[in-house]
Structures are given as structure tokens and as C-alpha cells.
C-alpha positions in Angstrom: -5.3 -21.7 17.9 -2.0 -20.0 18.5 0.7 -22.6 17.9 3.8 -20.5 18.7 5.5 -20.0 22.1 4.6 -16.8 23.9 6.3 -14.8 26.7 4.3 -17.0 29.1 6.5 -20.0 28.1 9.9 -18.4 29.1 11.6 -17.4 32.3 12.9 -13.8 31.8 14.4 -13.3 35.2 17.7 -11.5 34.8 17.6 -11.7 31.0 18.2 -8.9 28.5 15.2 -9.1 26.0 15.2 -7.7 22.5 11.6 -6.7 21.8 10.6 -5.9 18.3 7.7 -3.4 18.8 5.6 -1.6 16.3 6.3 2.0 17.3 5.8 3.3 13.8 3.8 6.3 15.1 3.0 9.7 13.6 5.5 12.4 14.8 4.3 16.0 14.7 6.7 18.8 15.6 9.1 16.4 17.4 6.3 14.8 19.4 4.2 11.6 19.1 0.9 12.5 17.5 -1.0 9.3 18.2 0.3 6.7 20.7 -2.2 3.9 20.0 0.6 1.5 18.9 2.7 2.4 22.0 -0.3 1.8 24.3 -0.9 -1.6 22.6 2.6 -2.8 23.5 2.4 -1.9 27.2 0.9 -5.3 28.5 3.9 -7.1 27.0 6.5 -4.6 28.2 5.1 -4.5 31.7 4.9 -8.3 32.0 8.6 -8.6 31.0 9.6 -5.9 33.5 7.6 -7.7 36.2 9.4 -10.9 35.4 12.8 -9.1 36.1 13.9 -8.5 32.5 15.9 -5.6 31.0 14.4 -4.4 27.7 16.0 -3.4 24.4 13.3 -2.1 22.2 13.6 -1.8 18.4 11.2 -0.6 15.7 11.1 1.1 12.4 9.6 4.6 12.0 8.4 5.9 8.6 10.2 5.3 5.4 13.6 6.9 5.6 15.4 6.9 2.2 19.1 5.9 2.1 20.1 6.3 5.7 19.5 8.3 8.8 17.0 11.2 8.6 16.4 13.3 11.8 12.6 13.5 11.2 12.4 9.7 11.5 14.5 9.4 14.7 13.1 7.2 17.5 14.2 9.7 20.2 10.7 11.4 20.5 9.2 7.9 20.8 11.7 7.0 23.7 10.8 10.3 25.4 7.0 9.6 25.1 7.4 6.0 26.3 9.2 7.3 29.4 6.2 9.6 30.2 3.7 6.8 29.5 5.5 4.2 31.6 6.5 6.7 34.3 10.1 5.5 34.4 13.4 6.4 32.7 13.9 5.2 29.2 17.4 5.3 27.7 18.0 6.0 24.0 20.8 4.7 21.8 21.7 6.7 18.7 22.7 3.5 17.1 20.6 0.4 16.4 23.5 -2.0 16.0 27.2 -1.9 16.5 29.6 -1.0 19.4 27.6 1.9 20.9 24.3 -0.1 20.9 26.1 -3.1 22.4 27.7 -1.0 25.2 24.3 0.6 26.0 22.6 -2.8 26.1 25.4 -4.4 28.2 24.9 -1.7 30.9 21.2 -2.5 31.4 20.1 -3.8 34.8 16.8 -5.6 35.4 13.9 -3.1 35.1 15.9 -0.9 32.7 14.6 0.1 29.2 16.6 1.1 26.2 15.1 2.2 22.8 17.3 1.8 19.8 17.5 4.1 16.8 15.3 3.4 13.8 16.0 0.0 12.3 15.4 1.4 8.8 18.3 3.7 9.0 20.3 0.6 8.1 20.2 -1.0 4.6 20.6 -4.4 6.2 17.1 -4.2 7.8 14.9 -4.5 4.7 17.4 -6.8 3.0 17.2 -9.2 6.1 21.0 -9.0 6.1 22.6 -11.8 8.1 25.2 -9.5 9.6 22.6 -7.0 10.9 20.6 -9.9 12.3 23.8 -11.1 14.1 24.4 -7.6 15.5 20.9 -7.4 16.8 21.2 -10.8 18.4 24.3 -9.7 20.2 22.3 -7.2 22.2 20.2 -9.7 24.2 19.6 -13.2 25.5 16.1 -13.7 24.1 13.9 -12.2 21.4 10.3 -11.2 21.6 8.3 -10.2 18.6 5.2 -8.0 19.5 5.1 -6.1 16.2 2.2 -7.6 14.3 2.1 -4.6 12.0 5.5 -5.6 10.6 5.1 -9.4 10.8 4.4 -9.6 7.1 8.0 -8.3 6.4 11.0 -10.7 6.4 13.4 -8.1 7.8 16.4 -8.4 10.0 14.5 -7.2 13.1 11.3 -9.2 12.4 12.6 -12.5 10.9 16.4 -12.7 10.7 17.2 -12.3 14.4 14.5 -14.8 15.4 16.7 -17.6 14.1 19.6 -16.6 16.3 18.0 -16.2 19.8 15.2 -18.1 21.6 12.2 -16.3 19.9 8.7 -16.0 21.3 5.6 -13.9 20.7 4.4 -11.0 22.9 0.7 -10.6 24.0 -0.2 -8.2 21.2 1.1 -10.6 18.5 -0.7 -13.5 20.1 -4.0 -11.5 20.3 -3.8 -10.3 16.7 -3.1 -13.8 15.3 -5.9 -15.4 17.4 -8.6 -12.9 16.3 -7.7 -12.8 12.6 -6.8 -16.5 12.5 -10.1 -17.5 14.1 -12.0 -15.3 11.7 -10.5 -17.1 8.7 -10.2 -20.6 10.0 -13.4 -21.1 12.0 -15.7 -18.0 12.0 -19.0 -17.8 13.8 -21.5 -17.4 11.0 -22.8 -15.5 9.1 -19.2 -14.3 8.3 -19.4 -10.9 6.6 -16.3 -9.2 5.1 -16.3 -5.5 4.3 -13.6 -4.2 2.0 -13.0 -0.6 1.0 -10.2 1.8 0.3 -8.9 3.2 -2.9 -7.5 0.2 -4.8 -8.7 -3.2 -5.9 -5.1 -4.2 -7.0 -3.9 -4.3 -3.4 -6.7 -6.6 -2.4 -7.3 -9.1 -5.3 -5.9 -12.0 -3.3 -7.9 -11.0 -0.2 -11.2 -10.7 -2.2 -10.5 -14.1 -3.8 -9.8 -15.8 -0.5 -12.8 -14.2 1.3 -15.1 -15.2 -1.5 -14.2 -18.8 -0.6 -14.6 -18.2 3.2 -17.2 -15.5 3.9 -20.9 -15.6 3.5 -21.0 -12.1 2.0 -18.2 -9.7 0.8 -19.4 -6.1 0.8 -17.4 -3.7 -1.4 -17.2 0.1 -1.0 -14.7 2.9 -1.3 -12.7 3.8 -4.4 -12.2 0.1 -5.3 -16.0 -0.2 -6.1 -15.4 2.2 -9.0 -13.4 -0.4 -10.9 -16.2 -3.0 -10.4 -18.7 -0.5 -11.7 -16.6 0.2 -14.8 -16.2 -3.5 -15.3 -20.0 -3.9 -15.3 -20.3 -1.2 -18.0 -21.1 1.8 -15.8 -18.8 4.7 -16.7 -17.8 6.5 -13.5 -16.9 10.0 -14.8 -13.7 11.4 -13.2 -13.6 8.7 -10.4 -10.5 6.8 -9.7 -10.4 3.6 -11.8 -7.7 1.0 -12.2 -7.9 0.1 -15.9 -5.4 -2.7 -15.5 -7.7 -4.4 -13.0 -10.9 -4.3 -15.0 -10.6 -7.9 -16.3 -9.9 -9.1 -12.8 -12.9 -7.3 -11.5 -15.1 -9.0 -14.1 -13.8 -12.4 -13.0 -14.4 -11.6 -9.3 -18.0 -10.5 -10.1 -18.5 -13.9 -11.8 -16.8 -15.9 -9.1 -18.7 -14.1 -6.4 -22.1 -13.7 -8.0 -23.9 -14.9 -4.9 -21.6 -13.5 -2.3 -20.2 -10.2 -3.6 -22.3 -7.1 -2.9 -21.6 -3.7 -4.5 -23.2 -0.3 -3.6 -26.6 0.4 -5.2 -26.2 4.2 -4.9 -23.4 6.6 -4.5 -22.6 10.2 -3.5 -20.9 12.1 -6.4 -19.2 15.5 -6.4 -18.1 17.9 -9.1 -14.6 18.1 -7.6 -12.4 16.5 -4.9 -13.0 18.9 -2.1 -15.0 19.0 1.1 -17.0 22.0 -0.1 -17.7 20.5 -3.6 -21.3 20.4 -5.0 -22.6 16.9 -4.4 -25.7 14.7 -4.9 -26.7 11.1 -4.5 -27.6 9.0 -7.5 -28.7 5.4 -7.8 -26.1 3.3 -9.7 -26.0 4.5 -13.3 -23.3 6.2 -15.4 -21.7 9.1 -13.6 -21.7 12.4 -15.6 -18.4 13.6 -17.0 -16.6 16.0 -14.6 -18.2 14.3 -11.5 -16.6 11.6 -9.3 -17.8 9.1 -6.7 -16.9 10.2 -3.2 -19.0 7.8 -1.0 -21.6 5.1 -0.9 -25.2 6.3 -0.7 -27.9 5.9 2.0 -29.6 2.9 0.2 -26.2 1.1 0.1 -25.8 1.8 3.8 -29.3 0.4 4.4 -28.6 -2.7 2.3 -25.2 -3.4 3.9 -26.7 -2.8 7.4 -29.4 -5.4 6.8 -26.7 -7.9 5.9 -24.7 -7.0 9.0 -27.7 -7.0 11.4 -27.2 -10.6 12.5 -23.6 -11.2 11.6 -21.6 -13.8 13.7 -18.2 -12.4 12.6 -17.4 -9.2 10.8 -14.0 -8.3 9.3 -13.6 -4.8 7.9 -10.6 -3.3 6.1 -10.9 0.1 4.3 -13.4 3.0 4.4 -16.5 3.3 2.2 -15.6 6.8 0.9 -13.6 10.0 1.4 -14.5 10.1 5.1 -11.9 12.8 5.8 -14.3 15.2 4.2 -17.4 15.4 6.4 -20.0 15.5 3.5 -18.6 12.2 2.3 -18.2 10.4 5.7 -21.8 9.2 6.2 -21.3 5.9 4.2 -18.3 4.9 6.4 -20.0 6.1 9.6 -23.3 4.3 8.7 -21.5 1.0 8.1 -19.5 1.6 11.3 -22.8 1.9 13.2 -24.1 -1.3 11.6 -20.8 -3.2 12.5 -20.9 -1.9 16.1 -24.5 -3.0 16.7 -24.3 -6.4 14.8 -23.8 -8.4 18.0 -21.1 -10.5 16.4 -17.3 -10.6 16.8 -16.1 -7.5 15.0 -12.5 -7.0 13.7 -11.3 -3.8 12.1 -7.8 -3.5 10.4 -6.0 -1.0 8.3 -5.0 2.6 9.2 -7.9 4.4 7.5 -10.5 2.0 8.8 -9.2 2.4 12.4 -9.1 6.2 12.0 -12.7 6.2 10.7 -14.0 4.0 13.6 -12.3 6.3 16.1 -13.8 9.4 14.4 -17.2 7.8 14.5 -16.9 7.4 18.3 -17.7 3.7 18.1 -14.2 2.2 18.8 -15.2 0.9 22.2 -18.0 -1.1 20.6 -15.6 -3.1 18.4 -14.3 -6.5 19.6 -10.8 -6.1 18.2 -9.0 -3.2 16.4 -6.0 -4.5 14.6 -2.7 -2.5 14.8 -1.5 -3.9 11.4 -2.8 -2.9 8.0 -0.6 -4.9 5.6 -0.2 -7.8 8.0 -3.9 -8.1 8.6 -4.6 -8.1 4.8 -2.0 -10.8 4.2 -3.7 -12.9 6.9 -7.1 -12.4 5.3 -5.5 -13.5 2.0 -4.4 -16.7 3.8 -0.7 -16.0 3.6 1.9 -17.0 6.2 3.6 -14.1 8.0 7.4 -14.5 8.1 7.7 -12.7 11.5 5.3 -15.3 13.0 6.7 -18.4 11.1 10.2 -17.7 12.5 9.0 -17.9 16.2 9.5 -21.1 18.2 6.7 -23.7 18.0 5.0 -24.8 21.2 
């Protein structure tokens, strides 16, 4: 299924390797808050070290505006990586340029260097040829293991891949295989679950999945726009007025496959302690808002999921961060976990929800990439993957 060269196809002995990792992790009070993405990269990093390589790691972190920002520095990530890998990890205060080149040149086999945040440089997001050249000057070979950024054509994800031998890491390979298989040749029934706040982010995804999946289950804030499009006013709920016509079209296109909630939990304000009640799907009173799917919807969705061959889930069913409105998401999570099929979850909020539900170990594959997994589900090519060498 995976048609690109991987780190298994290259001899790394004595080589300096530029590895694009996805270390875009939460930093709290100068320390890494959740190291899931760091842990996901370890198989690739350890393999390269075992092969006798020296590693130069680059990643973006957050969304710094207009240059370096101390709160987005990669230094805490380098410190954390050193603890996790139980070995010294050097840090370069530059990502490209003379200081970075000097630090990279000094590396011996088994050494690790973390570069400063790629997005401290305007050339990164512009996929600037000069920044790509400067990155390439740091190493002999390029490995992309950052699936979470593979949908971006940036200097560190796409530009540099044209200047060095470029192959995929284990995480990249695994992500593409699971998601690619789900789209190209899923075990059926193939059930897609889409939630989250906005329909506008996922129009292309819904369209593509209506062609590929046996059922597409809709929840979360995006369901509100579908309700409104069907003529059910939704009170103070979030609605994307500009997407109403699209929602009507999708309801027509997916008449047999699209499934919306049949009941919802509504609240008199957006707060964990708000007054709330469950109503079957009818107009929502003014001053109230939809916060979750209801128990009948969970039961209906669970019935569809009971014998699924493949499940892909992106986006929570409600405001799961507030406990009174988490049961829709947790109920669907239980149904996914016990479906017996291949189960794939992508998107930050969905991943957070499955971890909170205590069911993460029952899921076949938890994706590290929200935007990248969505673009794959939409059927789009990812620039960071396209740029790698073909087998």
C-alpha cells in the first residue's frame, strides 16, 4: 500500500540525518505537558541511532507570530527528549545558518541535536528555497516522520525533501497505511463518524466519505447546521449560516448514508453547571443551546457500529470537556471500542476524548495528525508525502 521509500531502504551508518518530527506538543510552565507525539517518534529515532546515524531533529511548535517567541522555543522539548531517551540531547538556538551548521557538523554517530522552532523563520511557511537549502546543508539524508505536518508544503516538510535523499519514518508509514487502507480498500461495513464544531472545515471530507463509506454519522456542533438546514431552529446553538445550502445538498446526496442525531442534550448556557435536559429532535427553545447528542442517538449510532469492519472517527459528539455533556462522546467511544473492526481515530479533540474515556488501548490506531488525517479522508495528496522518494 505504501509506495514511498522508508528508513528500511537506506543505509544510515555514519550519516547525519535531518529528521522532521512532529514535536508540536503543549508546553506548560516551561515543561512538556503531553508527550504523546514525542513517544510516537521514538521507534524511528531509535532505529536510526541503532543504524549508526547522528540525528538533527527539526519541528515547529505552536504558531509564533513574526519571529522568535520564547514561549514557543524547542528547548523544553529537547530537555524532555533527553529524559525520555536517557541520553544527552544537544540544542541549537538557531534552526538554520552558521550556528546550526557548526552544531550539526560536530555530531558523531549516536549524537542527537534539536534545532530551534522552524516557524521562527518566515521562510518555513513560505517553503522558501533558501531556507530549504540551509536545512539540507545540515545533513546527508532527510527523513520525514511528521505526519501531523505532511499536509503543509513548508521548507522543512516539502522543500528540503527535493535536495536530499528523502524517505519516510515508521510513524509516517504507519499513518499512511492505516488511513490509506481505510479509504482505498476498507473492510466493510465502513462507518465514518464526524463531529467537532464546524461543517465548513469538513465539507470535502463529508462529500468524499459519502462516496466511500456505508454510513456517515454526524454529531457535535456541525450537526446544528444540518438541523437548521432541515428547518429545525436550534436556539442559541452555533450555526454556520454560510454553510446551510451546502448542508441541504449533503443531506440530499447522502439520503441513504448520512445519519444525524435523533435527540440532543440542551443547556441554558455554555457552562458545566448549566441547567440541561434531553429533547428529541425538534426546535430548540430560544436561550438554549445544543451541547451533546442524546442517549437515543448514542443507541442508534451504537447499533450501526456494532458490526463495523472499519471505523474512522474525527471530532467529538459534544462539549465533552464539561462532564454533563461528555456522555454522547463517551457512549460513541464505547461503541467504537467494542465494534470488533479496525478502528482509527484522528484529530486532537477526538484523541483527547478517547483518552479521557479510558478506551485508548482498545483502538487500533490513534492518529497523530488532525489536519493531515482530514485531508487524507478527503482524498487529497499530502505534499510532505508526495515529495519523498518512490520505491
